[in-house]
Phi, psi and omega in degrees: 000130182272144175272134183237131173244147182242137176273161180294327178302315183292325180296318178294318181293322177301318178295313181302315182268357179072040180255141175268162174301325179295318183294316178298315177299321179293326180293317181278340176281324184227066181283152174274331181215141175230134180225162172291132184276168180296321179287134181295136180077011182246162183235139174247134181238149188221147169223146177272152180223143172097153179257305180282304180261098181282132174227168180237140174256125176247142177230130176253128180218164179234137178260127175261126178271136179260143182298160186299316183293316179292323182296321179297319176291320179290325177301320179294326184271313189245354188057045185238149177245353183181181182229141177247133175248112177278122185266314180202164176215149180205162178250128181250125182285129181085208182244125182277150180285146177285134184263312187265128175249123180291126180249127179300150185303313184297328179289318177300319178299317180295319178293327177299321179290323180290314186278000000 
């Protein structure tokens, strides 16, 4: 079982957008699309909602990695490998554009030499 912490910001946004804790949890557990978030070290996950009026529910979270020694102790107690901190959630009207395009490593190396 993973430990989840919620920020006050996400709690306020959930009220504003009419999202439940279960719905937000479902988005980060089973996302349709995952992208690197605007905040450094964070991940944004998305699920689409609705038939006629399509909207997207986005959740931004950060995964905290636990050191190997601490992880071993926690695994014995909680059967956990890490902690997730849910930072914010929002509803996007329509379909959002994809921002991150995966670029192969060898092409990035070549671009690095050119630039």
